[in-house]
Structure formats: C-alpha cells, structure tokens
C-alpha positions as CSV (number, residue, x, y, z in Angstrom):
1,M,38.0,6.5,-1.9
2,Q,35.0,7.2,0.3
3,H,35.2,9.9,3.0
4,S,33.4,9.7,6.2
5,H,31.1,12.6,6.9
6,A,30.2,11.2,10.4
7,P,31.9,14.0,12.4
8,F,30.2,16.7,10.3
9,R,26.8,14.8,10.4
10,W,26.9,14.7,14.2
11,L,27.8,18.4,14.4
12,V,24.8,19.1,12.2
13,V,22.6,16.8,14.4
14,V,23.6,18.7,17.5
15,A,23.2,22.1,16.0
16,L,19.8,21.4,14.5
17,A,18.6,19.6,17.6
18,V,19.5,22.7,19.7
19,F,17.7,24.9,17.1
20,A,14.6,22.7,17.2
21,G,14.7,22.7,21.0
22,M,14.4,26.4,21.0
23,F,10.9,26.0,19.6
24,A,9.9,22.9,21.5
25,R,8.8,22.8,25.1
26,P,10.6,20.1,27.1
27,A,8.4,17.3,28.4
28,Q,9.6,18.0,31.9
29,A,12.1,20.3,33.6
30,A,15.0,17.9,33.4
31,F,15.3,15.9,30.2
32,A,17.6,13.5,28.6
33,V,18.1,12.2,25.1
34,C,16.5,8.8,24.4
35,R,17.6,6.7,21.4
36,G,16.0,3.9,19.4
37,D,17.6,2.2,16.5
38,P,16.0,-0.9,14.9
39,I,17.6,-2.6,11.9
40,V,15.4,-4.1,9.2
41,R,16.6,-6.7,6.6
42,L,14.4,-6.7,3.5
43,S,13.8,-9.8,1.3
44,N,15.9,-8.2,-1.5
45,G,18.9,-8.1,0.8
46,V,18.7,-4.3,1.6
47,L,19.5,-3.5,5.2
48,V,17.7,-0.4,6.5
49,R,19.2,1.0,9.7
50,M,16.9,3.5,11.5
51,S,17.7,5.6,14.5
52,V,15.8,8.3,16.4
53,E,16.9,10.6,19.1
54,V,14.2,12.2,21.3
55,W,15.0,15.0,23.6
56,A,12.8,13.8,26.4
57,D,12.8,11.3,29.3
58,S,11.8,7.8,28.1
59,S,8.8,7.8,30.5
60,Q,7.3,10.6,28.4
61,I,7.4,8.7,25.2
62,R,4.3,6.7,24.2
63,D,5.7,5.0,21.0
64,V,7.9,5.3,18.0
65,T,6.6,4.1,14.7
66,Y,8.8,3.6,11.7
67,T,7.0,3.0,8.4
68,V,9.3,1.6,5.8
69,H,8.2,2.2,2.2
70,A,9.8,-0.2,-0.3
71,P,9.2,-1.4,-3.8
72,R,6.4,-3.9,-4.6
73,G,7.1,-7.5,-3.7
74,V,9.7,-6.7,-1.0
75,T,9.0,-8.1,2.4
76,I,10.6,-7.8,5.8
77,S,12.9,-10.8,6.5
78,S,14.0,-9.7,10.0
79,I,13.8,-6.9,12.5
80,V,16.4,-6.4,15.2
81,Y,15.4,-4.1,18.0
82,T,18.8,-3.2,19.4
83,G,17.7,-2.5,23.0
84,G,17.7,0.6,25.1
85,V,14.9,2.3,26.8
86,L,12.8,2.7,23.7
87,K,12.9,-1.0,22.6
88,A,9.5,-1.9,23.9
89,K,8.0,1.2,22.4
90,E,9.3,0.8,18.8
91,F,7.2,-0.5,16.0
92,V,8.1,-1.2,12.3
93,R,5.6,-1.3,9.5
94,L,6.1,-2.0,5.8
95,V,4.2,-0.4,2.9
96,N,5.0,-1.4,-0.7
97,D,4.5,1.8,-2.7
98,T,7.9,3.0,-4.0
99,S,9.6,2.5,-7.4
100,A,12.4,0.0,-7.8
101,G,15.5,1.0,-5.7
102,T,13.7,3.7,-3.8
103,Y,13.2,3.5,0.0
104,R,11.4,5.9,2.3
105,V,11.1,5.8,6.1
106,V,8.5,7.9,8.0
107,T,9.2,8.1,11.7
108,V,6.6,9.3,14.2
109,V,7.3,9.8,17.9
110,R,4.3,10.3,20.2
111,T,4.4,11.4,23.8
112,F,1.9,10.9,26.5
113,K,1.3,14.6,27.0
114,S,0.9,17.3,24.4
115,A,4.5,18.7,25.0
116,R,6.4,18.9,21.7
117,V,10.0,17.9,22.0
118,A,12.9,17.8,19.5
119,V,13.3,14.6,17.4
120,T,16.1,13.6,15.0
121,A,15.6,10.7,12.7
122,H,18.5,9.1,10.8
123,I,18.2,6.5,8.1
124,D,20.9,4.3,6.3
125,A,20.0,2.0,3.4
126,K,22.2,0.7,0.7
127,R,25.1,3.2,0.5
128,F,23.0,6.2,1.4
129,S,22.3,8.1,4.6
130,S,20.0,11.0,5.5
131,L,18.8,12.9,8.5
132,V,15.6,14.8,9.3
133,Y,14.7,17.0,12.2
134,G,11.4,18.0,13.8
135,V,9.3,17.6,16.9
136,T,7.2,14.8,18.4
137,G,3.9,14.2,16.6
138,Q,5.3,15.1,13.2
139,S,5.8,12.6,10.4
140,L,9.5,12.8,9.7
141,S,10.1,11.5,6.2
142,V,13.5,10.4,4.7
143,T,13.7,9.2,1.1
144,L,16.7,7.3,-0.2
145,W,17.2,6.4,-3.9
146,P,20.1,5.4,-6.1
C-alpha cells in the first residue's frame, strides 16, 4: 500500500519557501506566486512532470528553462505546456548524459532585474518525486533514480 506524502510535502514547500524568502528580496513591493508545470513524455515511455513556483509577479520573470537529463538514445516524444502566466516563458531542453534509469532536471528561473526571489522546483518521474528550493538565477537540480 502506498501512502500519499502530498500534505507533508506541501507543508515542507511552504515552510522552505518562507525560509528562502527571508534571504531573498522581493521583485516588487507586492508579489504573488507564479507557477509553471510542463509535462514531458520521453521516447522510452517515461513521463516527467515538472513544476516551478516563483515568489514574484509574472511580469518580473524573463524565462524558466528546464533541462532534462536522460539516458543516451532517449528523445522527447511530446511536451505539454499546461498554461498559466508562465507558459510562454517556459523552455524544455534534453541532454543525454545519464545512466540507464536515471533522470535529472535542472531548472533555472531568470528575472528581468537582479532581484533574487524564492523558487521551488518539483519533479515527478516514474514513481519518484523530489523537491528543491533556491532563488532565481540558481541552477536547481533534482535527480531521480530507481
């Protein structure tokens, strides 16, 4: 029987985002949380769900780049950008440099100004899930393996 850790995971997300926000300057006086969440289907059938939460107004965000690292020979079959205010600013790249069964996603969020704001990146692939926290401009890396 599998147990859902979703309530605990979101509690951790909120707590760490608040903690990261103590060290980050908001992009403007009033800010909101923007969310992006593309879904990538790989040629070997693996579905990679990525999401990012940025503690800034969408007008402050230049772009969000997700670099998916997958085993050699794996290609992207499809990408679904699920909408929202970040949809036109999201980009997915593929790099084939991991061993069989290992997947890594590096997420980078860039803003127009030098303000550093809190970012949470979440990745689901296969039956695994992981979170990473940081600020804009950082390479937030999540690795999943069997």
